[in-house]
Every structure is written in C-alpha cells, then in structure tokens.
C-alpha positions in Angstrom: 18.3 -14.9 -12.3 20.7 -12.2 -12.7 22.2 -10.3 -10.2 19.3 -7.4 -11.1 16.1 -9.0 -10.3 14.6 -10.2 -7.3 12.3 -13.0 -6.7 8.5 -12.2 -6.6 8.1 -12.9 -3.2 10.7 -11.1 -2.1 9.6 -8.6 -4.0 5.9 -8.4 -2.2 7.4 -8.7 1.0 9.2 -5.5 -0.2 6.0 -3.8 -1.1 4.0 -4.8 2.0 6.8 -3.3 4.2 6.8 -0.3 2.1 3.3 0.2 2.0 2.9 -0.2 6.0 5.4 2.8 6.3 3.4 4.7 4.2 0.3 4.0 6.6 2.7 4.8 9.6 3.5 8.2 7.8 -0.5 9.0 7.0 -1.9 7.7 10.3 0.9 8.4 12.7 0.6 4.8 14.3 2.8 2.3 14.9 4.4 -0.2 12.8 2.3 -2.9 14.2 -1.1 -1.2 13.7 -0.4 0.0 10.0 0.2 -3.3 9.2 -2.6 -4.8 10.6 -4.8 -2.1 8.9 -3.1 -3.2 5.7 -3.8 -6.9 6.5 -7.3 -6.2 7.6 -8.6 -4.1 4.9 -6.8 -6.9 2.0 -8.9 -9.5 3.9 -12.3 -7.5 4.7 -12.0 -7.5 0.4 -10.7 -10.6 -0.4 -7.6 -9.2 -2.2 -4.0 -10.1 -1.9 -2.4 -8.2 0.7 0.5 -7.9 -1.9 -1.7 -6.2 -4.6 -3.1 -3.8 -1.9 0.5 -3.0 -1.1 1.6 -2.4 -4.5 -1.6 -0.3 -5.2 -1.4 1.9 -1.7 2.6 2.6 -3.3 1.2 3.2 -6.5 -1.3 5.8 -5.5 0.9 7.5 -2.9 3.9 8.0 -5.4 1.0 9.8 -7.9 0.8 7.2 -10.2 -2.3 6.2 -12.2 -3.9 2.8 -10.4 -6.3 0.6 -12.0 -8.3 -2.4 -11.0 -10.3 -4.0 -7.8 -7.3 -3.2 -5.4 -6.5 0.3 -6.5 -10.3 0.7 -6.2 -10.4 -0.4 -2.8 -7.1 1.7 -1.8 -8.6 4.8 -3.1 -11.8 4.3 -0.9 -9.7 3.7 1.8 -6.9 5.5 2.0 -7.0 8.2 -1.2 -8.7 11.0 0.9 -5.3 11.0 3.0 -3.4 10.7 0.7 -5.1 13.9 -1.2 -4.6 16.0 1.9 -1.2 15.3 2.2 -0.2 16.0 -1.1 -1.8 19.3 -1.1 -0.3 19.9 2.4 2.9 19.8 0.2 
C-alpha cells in the first residue's frame, strides 16, 4: 500500500459517512436518523451497508448504477434524488 491508497475498510466507512450525509441533505434529518435509515434499508434487503452506501453515492452523483444494491437504492431514494436534481 502506498500513500495514495486507502485500506478497503476505511474507504467503506467513508462511503457510509458520505451516504449518510446525502440522506441528511435529501431528508433534512439528523445524522443519526440518516445513518439508521441507511443501515435499516441494507438490513431489510439483506445487503451490505457498504454496497448500499456506494450505490447511493453513485446515484446521487449522477453515475450509472447496476446490481441489487443499486436497484434497492433507486427504489428507495431515486425519486428524492431526481427531485433534487430537477430543482437545481
């Protein structure tokens, strides 16, 4: 590992933090509520919270998503993200 790479575990925790922030912005809720929502959706669909977080970040940034986590994220938050993109 060099100074420009991060351990996967650190990157995954960062993704969860970023995704939590996205939900705070979308919902106008607390960090705790957003974090609980993210973990709850992952648990409800038996997905990794890290994969759900990564899919949310990708969708919110306008990226193309694929896979089960992406489908769940699109179903759960896609409408909110689309409304936010339309407003800007």
